[in-house]
Every structure is written in structure tokens, then in C-alpha cells.
C-alpha positions in Angstrom: 5.4 -30.1 138.1 1.9 -31.6 138.2 0.6 -28.5 136.5 3.1 -28.7 133.8 2.2 -32.3 133.1 -1.4 -31.4 132.9 -0.8 -28.7 130.4 1.5 -31.0 128.3 -1.3 -33.7 128.2 -3.9 -31.1 127.0 -1.5 -29.8 124.4 -0.9 -33.3 123.0 -4.6 -34.1 123.0 -5.3 -30.9 121.0 -2.5 -31.5 118.5 -3.8 -35.0 117.9 -7.3 -33.7 117.3 -6.1 -31.0 115.0 -4.0 -33.4 113.1 -7.0 -35.7 112.6 -9.0 -32.7 111.3 -6.3 -31.8 108.8 -6.1 -35.3 107.5 -9.8 -35.5 107.0 -9.8 -32.1 105.3 -6.9 -33.2 103.0 -8.8 -36.3 102.0 -11.9 -34.3 101.2 -9.8 -31.9 99.1 -8.3 -34.7 97.2 -11.7 -36.1 96.4 -12.8 -32.6 95.2 -9.7 -32.3 93.0 -10.3 -35.6 91.3 -13.9 -34.7 90.7 -12.8 -31.3 89.2 -10.2 -32.9 87.1 -12.7 -35.4 85.7 -15.1 -32.5 85.1 -12.4 -30.5 83.3 -11.3 -33.4 81.1 -14.9 -34.1 80.2 -15.4 -30.5 79.2 -12.2 -30.5 77.2 -13.2 -33.7 75.4 -16.6 -32.2 74.7 -14.9 -29.0 73.4 -12.6 -31.1 71.1 -15.6 -33.0 69.8 -17.4 -29.7 69.2 -14.3 -28.3 67.4 -14.0 -31.4 65.3 -17.7 -31.2 64.4 -17.4 -27.5 63.5 -14.3 -28.2 61.4 -16.0 -31.0 59.6 -19.0 -28.8 58.8 -17.0 -25.8 57.6 -17.2 -25.1 53.8 -13.4 -24.4 53.5 -10.5 -26.7 53.8 -9.6 -27.0 57.5 -7.2 -29.1 59.6 -6.6 -29.4 63.3 -3.0 -30.2 64.3 -1.4 -31.4 67.5 0.8 -29.0 69.5 3.8 -30.6 67.7 2.3 -30.2 64.3 0.9 -33.6 63.5 -2.4 -33.6 61.6 -5.1 -34.7 64.0 -8.4 -33.9 62.2 -9.3 -32.8 58.6 -12.7 -31.9 57.2 -14.5 -33.4 54.2 -13.6 -30.5 52.0 -9.9 -31.2 52.3 -10.5 -34.9 51.7 -12.6 -34.3 48.6 -10.1 -31.8 47.2 -7.0 -33.9 47.7 -8.6 -37.3 47.2 -6.5 -38.6 50.1 -7.1 -40.1 53.5 -6.1 -38.6 56.9 -3.2 -41.1 57.1 -2.0 -40.1 53.6 -2.2 -36.4 54.4 -0.2 -36.9 57.6 2.7 -37.7 55.3 2.5 -34.4 53.5 6.1 -33.6 54.1 7.4 -36.6 52.1 4.7 -36.8 49.4 3.5 -34.8 46.5 0.7 -33.2 48.4 2.6 -29.9 48.2 4.1 -28.7 44.9 7.8 -29.7 44.9 8.9 -26.1 44.3 6.8 -24.9 47.3 7.6 -27.7 49.8 10.9 -26.4 51.1 9.4 -22.9 51.8 6.3 -24.3 53.5 8.5 -26.7 55.7 10.6 -23.7 56.8 7.6 -21.5 57.7 5.8 -24.4 59.4 8.8 -25.5 61.5 9.5 -21.9 62.6 5.8 -21.5 63.7 5.8 -24.8 65.7 9.0 -23.8 67.4 8.0 -20.2 68.2 4.2 -20.8 68.7 3.6 -17.8 66.4 0.9 -17.9 63.7 2.0 -18.5 60.1 0.7 -17.4 56.7 2.2 -18.8 53.5 1.0 -19.2 49.9 1.6 -22.7 48.4 0.3 -24.9 45.6 -1.6 -28.0 46.7 -2.2 -31.1 44.6 -5.8 -31.8 43.6 -7.2 -35.3 43.2 -6.7 -35.1 39.4 -3.1 -34.2 39.7 -3.5 -30.5 39.0 -1.9 -28.0 41.5 -3.8 -24.9 42.6 -2.6 -21.9 44.7 -3.8 -21.8 48.4 -3.3 -19.4 51.2 -2.2 -21.6 54.2 -2.8 -19.9 57.5 -2.2 -21.6 60.9 -3.2 -20.2 64.3 -2.5 -21.9 67.8 -5.1 -22.4 70.5 -3.8 -22.0 74.0 -5.0 -22.9 77.5 -5.2 -20.5 80.5 -1.5 -21.0 81.2 -0.6 -20.2 77.6 0.3 -23.7 76.6 -0.6 -24.7 73.0 -3.5 -27.1 72.9 -4.1 -27.3 69.2 -3.2 -25.7 65.9 -6.0 -24.7 63.5 -5.1 -24.5 59.9 -7.3 -22.8 57.2 -6.5 -23.3 53.5 -8.2 -20.8 51.1 -8.2 -21.3 47.3 -6.5 -18.2 45.8 -5.7 -19.7 42.4 -7.9 -17.3 40.4 -6.4 -14.4 42.4 -2.9 -15.5 41.6 -3.7 -15.8 37.9 -5.1 -12.3 37.9 -2.0 -11.1 39.8 0.3 -12.8 37.4 -1.6 -11.3 34.5 -1.4 -7.9 36.1 2.3 -8.3 36.7 2.8 -9.3 33.1 0.7 -6.4 32.0 2.6 -4.0 34.2 5.9 -5.4 33.0 4.7 -5.1 29.4 3.5 -1.5 30.0 6.8 -0.7 31.7 8.7 -2.1 28.8 6.6 -0.1 26.4 7.1 3.1 28.4 10.8 2.5 28.7 11.3 1.7 25.0 9.0 4.3 23.4 10.9 7.1 21.8 8.5 9.6 23.3 8.6 11.2 26.8 6.2 9.6 29.2 6.0 11.6 32.5 4.0 12.2 35.6 4.0 15.8 36.9 2.5 16.9 40.2 0.2 20.0 40.5 3.2 22.1 41.7 5.3 21.0 38.8 7.4 18.3 40.5 8.5 15.6 38.1 7.3 12.4 39.8 8.1 9.9 37.0 9.8 10.0 33.6 11.1 7.4 31.2 14.6 7.2 29.7 13.4 8.9 26.4 12.1 11.8 28.4 15.4 12.2 30.2 17.3 12.1 26.9 14.8 14.6 25.4 15.8 17.0 28.2 19.5 16.2 27.7 19.7 14.7 31.2 22.4 12.1 31.9 19.9 9.8 33.6 16.3 9.4 34.8 17.4 9.9 38.5 18.8 13.3 37.5 15.3 14.4 36.5 13.2 12.9 39.3 12.1 15.4 42.0 13.0 18.5 39.8 10.4 21.1 39.0 9.5 20.8 35.4 8.5 24.4 35.2 12.2 25.3 35.4 12.8 23.5 32.0 10.0 25.4 30.2 11.1 28.6 28.5 10.0 31.9 30.2 7.7 32.8 27.3 5.7 29.5 27.7 6.1 28.9 31.5 2.8 30.5 32.7 0.9 28.9 29.8 2.3 25.5 30.7 1.6 26.1 34.5 -2.1 26.8 33.6 -2.2 23.8 31.4 -0.8 21.5 34.2 -3.2 22.9 36.8 -6.1 22.3 34.4 -5.1 18.7 33.9 -4.7 18.1 37.6 -8.2 19.6 38.0 -9.6 16.7 35.9 -9.3 18.1 32.3 -7.6 16.4 29.4 -5.4 18.6 27.2 -3.0 19.3 24.4 -0.2 21.9 24.3 2.7 23.0 22.3 5.6 24.7 24.2 9.3 25.1 24.3 11.9 23.9 26.8 15.6 24.5 27.4 17.5 21.3 27.6 20.2 20.8 30.3 22.8 21.8 27.7 20.8 25.0 26.9 19.4 24.0 23.5 15.9 25.1 22.9 13.5 22.4 21.6 9.8 22.5 20.5 7.6 19.9 22.2 4.0 19.0 22.0 2.2 17.0 24.8 -1.1 15.3 25.3 -2.1 14.8 29.0 -4.8 13.3 31.2 -5.4 13.4 35.0 -3.9 10.6 37.0 -5.1 9.9 40.6 -2.3 8.7 42.9 -2.7 6.3 45.8 -2.8 9.2 48.3 -5.7 10.8 46.6 -3.9 13.6 44.9 -4.2 14.1 41.1 -1.2 14.6 38.9 -0.6 15.0 35.1 0.1 11.9 33.1 1.5 13.1 29.8 3.2 12.0 26.6 5.5 14.6 25.1 7.0 14.5 21.6 9.9 16.5 20.3 8.5 18.2 17.1 11.4 20.5 16.5 12.5 18.8 13.3 8.9 18.7 12.1 8.3 22.4 12.9 11.4 23.4 11.0 10.3 21.3 8.0 6.9 22.9 8.2 8.5 26.3 8.2 10.6 25.3 5.2 7.5 24.0 3.5 5.6 27.2 4.1 8.5 29.2 2.7 8.6 26.9 -0.3 4.9 27.2 -0.8 5.2 31.0 -0.5 7.9 31.0 -3.1 5.9 28.6 -5.3 2.9 30.9 -5.0 5.0 33.8 -6.1 6.3 31.8 -9.0 2.9 30.7 -10.1 1.6 34.2 -10.0 4.4 35.5 -12.2 4.8 32.6 -14.7 3.1 33.3 -18.0 1.1 30.0 -18.0 -2.3 29.2 -16.7 -1.9 27.1 -13.5 -4.3 25.5 -11.0 -4.4 23.0 -8.2 -7.1 20.8 -6.6 -7.7 18.8 -3.5 -7.4 15.0 -3.6 -11.2 14.9 -4.0 -10.9 17.0 -7.2 -12.2 20.4 -5.9 -10.2 23.3 -7.4 -8.6 25.3 -4.6 -6.2 27.6 -6.5 -5.8 29.2 -9.9 -3.2 31.8 -10.8 -3.8 35.3 -12.1 -3.0 34.3 -15.7 -6.0 31.9 -15.8 -8.3 34.6 -14.3 -7.1 37.1 -16.9 -7.5 34.7 -19.7 -11.1 33.6 -18.8 -12.3 36.8 -17.2 -13.5 34.7 -14.1 -12.4 35.6 -10.6 -10.6 32.9 -8.6 -13.6 32.5 -6.2 -15.8 31.7 -9.2 -13.5 28.9 -10.3 -13.1 27.3 -6.9 -14.7 23.9 -6.2 -16.5 22.8 -9.4 -16.8 26.3 -10.7 -14.3 25.5 -13.4 -17.1 24.0 -15.5 -18.2 27.5 -16.2 -15.0 28.0 -18.3 -15.6 25.1 -20.6 -17.8 25.1 -23.7 -21.2 23.6 -22.9 -20.7 20.8 -25.5 -17.4 19.8 -23.8 -18.5 19.9 -20.1 -19.9 16.4 -19.7 -16.9 14.8 -21.3 -14.5 16.9 -19.2 -16.3 16.1 -16.0 -16.4 12.4 -16.8 -12.7 12.3 -17.5 -11.8 14.3 -14.4 -13.9 12.1 -12.2 -12.3 9.0 -13.6 -8.8 10.4 -12.9 -9.7 11.4 -9.3 -11.0 7.8 -8.8 -8.0 6.0 -10.4 -5.1 8.5 -9.8 -4.3 8.5 -13.5 -2.9 11.8 -14.9 -5.6 14.1 -16.4 -5.2 15.2 -20.1 -8.0 16.5 -22.2 -8.5 19.0 -25.1 -11.6 21.2 -24.5 -12.8 24.6 -25.7 -12.2 27.2 -23.0 -13.8 30.7 -22.7 -11.4 33.5 -23.9 -12.5 36.8 -22.4 -10.5 39.0 -24.7 -12.7 38.2 -27.8 -15.6 36.5 -25.9 -15.0 33.2 -27.9 -14.1 29.6 -27.0 -10.6 28.6 -27.9 -9.1 25.1 -27.9 -7.0 24.5 -24.8 -5.0 21.5 -23.5 -5.7 20.9 -19.8 -3.2 18.6 -18.1 -2.9 17.6 -14.4 -0.8 15.2 -12.4 -1.2 14.0 -8.8 1.4 14.8 -6.0 1.7 11.7 -3.9 3.0 11.1 -0.4 5.5 8.4 0.7 2.7 5.9 0.9 1.4 6.6 -2.6 -1.7 8.5 -1.4 -2.6 11.6 -3.4 -1.9 14.9 -1.5 -2.7 17.3 -4.3 -3.4 17.8 -7.9 -1.4 20.3 -10.0 -2.5 21.3 -13.5 -1.9 23.6 -16.4 -4.1 25.0 -19.2 -2.4 25.7 -22.5 -4.0 27.6 -25.4 -3.5 25.4 -28.4 -6.1 26.9 -30.7 -3.6 28.4 -33.1 -1.6 25.1 -33.0 -4.7 23.1 -33.9 -5.4 25.3 -36.8 -1.8 25.1 -37.9 -2.0 21.3 -37.6 -5.1 21.1 -39.7 -3.5 23.3 -42.3 -0.4 21.1 -42.2 -2.6 18.0 -42.6 -4.3 19.4 -45.6 -1.0 20.4 -47.1 0.4 17.0 -46.5 -2.6 15.4 -48.2 -2.2 17.7 -51.1 1.5 16.9 -51.3 0.8 13.2 -51.1 -1.7 13.6 -53.9 0.8 15.5 -55.9 3.3 12.7 -55.4 0.8 10.2 -56.6 0.1 12.3 -59.7 3.9 12.6 -60.3 4.3 8.9 -59.8 1.5 8.3 -62.3 3.3 10.4 -64.9 6.5 8.6 -64.2 4.7 5.2 -64.6 2.9 6.2 -67.8 4.7 3.7 -69.9 4.1 0.9 -67.3 0.4 1.9 -67.0 0.0 2.0 -70.8 1.6 -1.5 -71.0 -0.8 -2.8 -68.2 -3.8 -1.4 -70.1 -2.5 -2.3 -73.6 -2.1 -6.0 -72.8 -5.8 -6.6 -72.2 -6.8 -4.2 -75.0 -4.6 -6.1 -77.5 -6.2 -9.3 -76.3 -9.7 -7.8 -76.8 -8.9 -6.8 -80.4 -7.4 -10.2 -81.3 -10.3 -12.1 -79.7 -12.8 -9.8 -81.5 -11.2 -10.5 -84.9 -11.1 -14.2 -84.2 -14.7 -14.2 -83.2 -15.7 -12.4 -86.5 -13.8 -14.9 -88.6 -15.4 -17.8 -86.7 -18.9 -16.4 -87.3 -18.2 -15.7 -91.0 -17.2 -19.3 -91.7 -19.6 -21.6 -93.4 -20.9 -23.1 -91.3 -20.3 -20.6 -88.5 -18.1 -21.9 -85.6 -20.5 -20.8 -82.8 -18.8 -22.7 -80.0 -15.4 -21.2 -80.9 -17.0 -17.8 -81.2 -18.5 -18.2 -77.7 -15.2 -19.2 -76.2 -13.5 -16.3 -78.0 -16.2 -13.9 -76.6 -15.5 -15.2 -73.1 -11.8 -14.5 -73.5 -12.7 -11.0 -74.7 -14.8 -10.4 -71.5 -11.9 -11.7 -69.4 -9.5 -9.2 -71.0 -12.0 -6.4 -70.6 -12.3 -7.2 -66.9 -8.5 -7.1 -66.6 -8.4 -3.7 -68.1 -11.2 -2.5 -65.8 -9.3 -3.8 -62.7 -6.2 -1.9 -63.8 -8.2 1.3 -64.2 -10.0 0.9 -60.9 -6.6 0.5 -59.1 -5.2 3.5 -60.8 -8.2 5.6 -59.9 -8.1 4.6 -56.2 -4.3 5.2 -56.0 -4.3 8.6 -57.8 -7.6 10.1 -56.8 -7.7 13.2 -54.6 -10.8 12.1 -52.5 -10.9 12.2 -48.7 -9.0 9.2 -47.4 -10.5 6.9 -44.7 -9.2 3.9 -42.8 -10.6 0.4 -43.1 -9.8 -3.1 -42.2 -7.5 -4.3 -44.9 -5.1 -7.1 -46.0 -1.6 -5.8 -46.3 -0.6 -8.7 -48.5 -3.4 -8.0 -51.0 -2.5 -4.3 -51.1 1.2 -5.3 -51.7 0.2 -7.6 -54.6 -1.8 -4.8 -56.2 1.2 -2.5 -56.1 3.5 -5.2 -57.4 1.1 -5.7 -60.3 1.1 -2.0 -61.2 4.9 -1.9 -60.9 5.8 -5.2 -62.6 6.3 -3.8 -66.1 8.4 -1.0 -64.9 10.5 -3.4 -62.8 11.0 -5.8 -65.8 12.0 -2.9 -68.0 14.8 -2.1 -65.5 15.7 -5.8 -65.4 14.8 -6.1 -61.7 14.2 -9.6 -60.4 11.4 -9.3 -57.7 11.0 -11.9 -55.0 8.0 -11.6 -52.6 7.8 -13.4 -49.3 4.3 -12.5 -48.0 3.5 -14.1 -44.6 0.5 -16.5 -44.7 -0.5 -15.7 -41.1 -0.5 -11.9 -41.5 -3.4 -10.4 -39.6 -5.7 -7.7 -41.0 -4.8 -4.1 -40.2 -6.8 -0.9 -39.8 -5.3 1.6 -42.2 -5.8 3.7 -45.2 -5.3 1.4 -48.2 -4.3 4.1 -50.7 -1.7 5.7 -48.5 0.0 2.4 -47.6 0.1 1.5 -51.3 1.6 4.9 -52.0 4.4 4.1 -49.4 5.0 0.6 -50.8 5.1 2.0 -54.4 7.6 4.6 -53.3 9.8 2.0 -51.6 9.7 -0.3 -54.6 10.6 2.5 -57.1 13.4 3.8 -54.8 14.9 0.3 -54.6 14.6 -0.1 -58.4 16.3 3.2 -59.0 19.1 2.3 -56.5 20.0 -0.7 -58.7 20.2 1.2 -62.1 23.9 1.3 -62.0 24.3 -2.4 -61.0 25.6 -4.3 -64.1 27.9 -6.9 -62.8 25.3 -8.9 -60.7 21.6 -9.7 -60.7 19.4 -6.8 -59.7 17.5 -8.6 -57.0 14.7 -7.0 -55.0 13.0 -8.6 -52.0 9.7 -7.5 -50.5 8.6 -9.3 -47.3 5.7 -9.0 -44.9 5.7 -10.5 -41.4 4.3 -10.2 -37.9 6.1 -7.7 -35.6 6.4 -7.4 -31.8 3.6 -5.7 -29.9 0.7 -6.8 -32.1 2.2 -5.0 -35.2 2.9 -6.0 -38.8 6.1 -5.1 -40.8 6.8 -4.7 -44.5 10.5 -4.8 -45.7 11.9 -3.8 -49.1 15.6 -4.9 -49.6 17.7 -4.1 -52.7 21.3 -4.9 -53.7 22.0 -1.4 -55.1 24.7 1.1 -54.4 23.7 1.4 -50.7 23.9 4.4 -48.4 26.3 5.8 -45.8 25.0 5.7 -42.2 25.2 9.5 -41.9 23.1 9.9 -45.0 20.4 7.4 -43.9 18.5 9.8 -41.5 18.7 12.7 -43.9 16.8 10.7 -46.5 13.6 11.4 -44.6 14.1 15.1 -44.5 11.9 17.1 -47.0 13.7 18.0 -50.2 16.8 15.9 -49.6 17.6 13.4 -52.3 20.5 11.4 -53.5 19.1 11.3 -57.1 20.1 14.0 -59.6 16.5 14.3 -60.8 14.8 13.6 -57.5 12.5 16.1 -55.6 13.3 14.7 -52.1 9.8 14.5 -50.8 8.9 10.8 -51.4 10.4 9.4 -48.2 9.4 12.4 -46.2 5.7 12.0 -47.2 6.0 8.2 -46.7 7.3 8.7 -43.1 4.5 11.2 -42.4 1.9 8.6 -43.6 3.4 5.8 -41.5 3.6 8.0 -38.4 0.0 9.0 -38.9 -0.8 5.3 -38.7 1.0 5.1 -35.3 4.0 3.3 -36.9 7.6 3.8 -37.8 9.5 4.0 -41.1 13.3 3.5 -41.1 16.2 2.5 -43.3 19.6 0.8 -42.8 22.5 -0.3 -44.9 22.9 -4.0 -45.6 25.8 -6.0 -44.5 26.6 -6.5 -48.2 25.5 -4.3 -51.1 22.3 -2.3 -51.0 20.0 -1.0 -48.3 16.9 -2.1 -46.5 13.8 0.1 -45.9 10.9 -1.1 -43.7 7.9 0.2 -41.9 6.0 -1.3 -38.9 2.4 -0.3 -38.0 0.0 -1.5 -35.3 -2.9 -3.6 -36.2 -5.2 -1.0 -34.6 -3.7 2.5 -34.2 -6.4 3.8 -32.0 -6.1 0.9 -29.5 -2.3 1.4 -29.4 -2.7 5.1 -28.8 -5.0 4.5 -25.9 -2.6 2.0 -24.4 0.3 4.4 -24.8 -1.7 7.1 -23.0 -2.4 4.8 -20.1 1.2 3.9 -19.8 2.3 7.5 -20.0 -0.2 8.6 -17.4 0.7 5.7 -15.0 
């Protein structure tokens, strides 16, 4: 028992000592933990201060958030951009700091990140100090401690506004390009090196007769190409995929079996995976090829026609170079077609006519006006130059551009000679008519001359008696002598008019007064008209302009119209024989002369026959007066016509241009245009 007590005392003593040691050790450990905690907190505070210093010095917009998402620190860049304080930015969820359209999306992303602890990345528009919004990439990353707990959130906001604008422009450009590709009537396609159709637009699918684009994608395009063109197309596609641009015409069989003629232009296209495919634009040219075939056939038929037609034909380029002449022209001139090509046609023209012909042709090429000229052309059969009419007109496309010139050469040498002979015959006939008229007007002419001659005789006798008086009446004799001179001048004027009207000299044109010429004819005809009891009334326009004409020929026409009107009233006994002659301006810078009678008149069907040679309504008429008169007026570029009056009688009139040459030039311009 004593031993047990001793052992129990030793054990209690050792337990007490051990307990004291443990208490002391525990107190020492507590003191160490406090020191370590203080050291750790100091390190963390130092780290936060360093982080804030780093954030403030960063050139980008940076913010530090608490683990729950509250803004703890922001750098100067963010303050300067937003123009707001930390306290104002802490209210970003309820202010206009974020664009209203982007705020719900940012709130959703941010809330999910805070709840899950996962980083977030979102693009939003942030308000600048001036009220403008710019696009930013907003990225948030958590910082964790050793146990994984979130200590801070670090947020970096990067300005991506320019990138977004470029992306928007690119999307717009791509959308526009896609719209163009989808709306173009041509096939836009991408074909791989092995022939697989990677992409095609709706027009391409329709061109192949496919029901949709999806029907075409993934198919081998070589299967659509006709067997005759397949290897050629395969080589073309491989060449493009090797980096060469190209053009090819080929045929395909549509889904429905119809064969179509296509042409394509292609260039290499590098895909994202580095492979190269063919980017091509194909056009269906079947209709054009058929039209070209018909055109070639038409041209072949036309060439056969031009080689067999008995006229000289030629054609020229839009620039005026001769590119074709038919056999008839070669046979006529003795020149081969090769010698005529280009400007070789000048060798066919008489040397004196070459400059004029070249000038006219160059003018027509420049203006597009039809070419028409009379030149002397070499005639191989007799080695002479003969007058020919060369005429050409341009063939224009749908836009008015000249595609070709087509012309003819017509031998008019014999016609010109016949025209010259006809002109001479007409002049002789007109002179004969004047001579006949002079015979018919003999009594009137004698009366015109007899009046001043009688006055001369009377005045001469009176003068002798006055000089024989005692004393002589010198003053009276002088006055009588002056009257004698006046009558002599009157007789001379009558003779001058008669000589001009009835001479056979060459007739020329001059600037003349139609009223004055009319008065002279009236003076010559007055005795004849009075003998037939004709009452003449003249209405001559005061503002009548001068005309360029042959005075004698126009007076011959006026005289013929006056005599015809007088003859038409011979049988009128129950009313006055009234005759009206009138001059006036006419439309188109012309003048008109009208002769109106109240005679027996004419039936409408007879009116046109009056101008035929040798047709007359008079029993003793030759029927050439009106025919010659119309020829004279037409030579002056005018028109002579007749028409029955509403009452008795008929009206004859002619209208001529003031300047026939100018009117002729204007008519040619209008005809060519």
C-alpha cells in the first residue's frame, strides 16, 4: 500500500509538471500566431497598396473590385475618360455610365461572374465625359488566396471603338457583297481543285436548272460539263487553282438535260485552310452565240448578194477605212480589192477630185452625216474617167454609235450628159417660147413703141413751129425738146426690156426685186390686156425681200401666167374680166407670186395635166407654156401649181426660195440626218 501511494504521488507530480509545460507552450504559440497574423496582414496591406499603385500607373482603364463586386479602386485613366468620381462610378448600375442598350447584358454577365467566381469578358459602350459612347472590351479576372477565396476582382477596359467600326463596315461590305452576288444574273461560284462545288449563288443554280442552291453544293462540277469539254475544263480549273487567272468557253448539260453554252472568267481564291480554289463568274451566252451564228449566216448571204448584184458596193470601218468592195467595183475600175482597201480608194478618183472627196469623206466620218458626192472615177474598159455618184450611209448600234459604213458607186456619166442635153433643149424651148410670145405680142409691142414715137414726132413739129415764130419761142422750144428726150427714153426702155426678155444669151442668176420684175411685165402686157378688156389689179407686198434668181426666166413665167389668165376670160361677157396679181412672203424664207382670174375655170382632174408638155385646153395652144414655166420654177428650187377658185376662174401661183443654193444645202443636211 505504501508503495502504491508513492507511485501515485510521483505520477501526480509529473502530470502537474507536464500540464504546466503545455500551458507555457500554448501561450508561446499564441504569441507567435498573433505576430504571424500581424505580419501577414501587414504584407497584405502592402500588397494592396502596391496593386493600387500599379493600377493607378497603368495606361489603360483599370478598376479593382471587392469580392462582392463593389468598385474599390479606379485609375486616373478611367476618371479622365468618364469625367466622374469614384463615388459616381460606384453607381454605374443605375446611371448612364453604360449605354442603356448594353446595361442589361453587362449586368447579367457581371452577376453571373460574381456568383460563380469565373472570369468574364463582354463588349459594351461606355459614356465619355462629353456624352459620347465608345465601345470597350470589359474583362474581369478574380484574385484568390491560398485557400481559393476571392480577394479582389481586377477589371481591364480596352477601347475597341475603331475595331468595332471596322467590323461594322466589314459586315456591311460583306452584306452588300452577298446581296450583289445573290442578285446578279450571272453565276458566281467557288470550285475546289477536284471539281467539288463549294459555293454558288441562286443564279448559278438556276443556270444549271437546279431546284435550289443546296442541291448544287457538294456536287462535282465536272459532271455538269459536256464530255467534249470536260478535260479542257479540268485543265482550266487546275490552272486557276495553281495561281493563274483564266477565261474559258465551254458547254454544260443542265439538270433537265438541256445543253447550254457558257463562258467563265476565274481567279484563284485562297481558303482559310490554305487550299486554293477557283473563284469564277460564269455567263450563259447561248442566246448570244446563236445570234452570232445567225449574224454570220446573214453576213455570208449578204456577201453572196453583194458579189452577184450588178452594182458597185463597198463598206468601211467606223474610222473610214475601206474594208470591202465587191467584184463589180473591181471589174469597173480594174483595181484589185487589196489595192482599194484602207485609203487606196483615192487611186480610183480623178486627181482634180481627190482633195474634195477626201475632205467630204473625213467630214462625214467625223459627224456621222451620210456621204454623197459626184466625182470622176476611173473606168478600166476605155481607160477614161467617168462621172459617178458615190453614196454611203452609217449603220448604227442601239446606242447610236457607228458600227459600219455601207456605200454604192453608180455610173451617172451618160445621165449627166443627157441632163446637159436636156438643159440645153429646155433653154432653146424657153427661147422659142419667148420668140413665139413676142410674135403674139407684136401689136402690143408696136403700141408700146408707137406711143413714145408719136410723142417724139408731135414734140419735134411743135419745136420747129416755136423756133420759126417771130420772135422765136426759145423757152417753149426747150421745154418741147425735153419732152422729146423723155419720149425717146421711154421708147429706149421698152426696147431694152424686149431685148432682155427675148434674147437667146446665156442666162445667169442675180439678186433681184420680184416686184420690179412684175411691174415690167405688166407694162409690156398692159396694152394687150386693155385690148381684151381685162381689169388688172396688182397687190405687190411692200416688205418683199430680194431673191436670187434669173430675172428673164421669172419674167417669162409671169408673162405666161398673165396671158393664160387673160385668155381664160375671153369668153366672159356677163361680168367684169378681173385679174389679180399678188406678191407676198411665204413660209420657209420664200416669196410667192399669185395670178387669179375669173375665167371659165378648170376641172380638178385637168389641173395637173396642164403642166404636161403638149397638153392644152386652147384650140390654138401648143401646150408647152406651163410645162416650161414649171421647169423654170423647179430649177429655182421652187414649186408652180394651180387650183380652181371657190367661185369662177382659177388661181396659179409659184413659190421660190430667196436663196436656192442655201435651201438646197439645208435640204441635203436634213436628208442626210
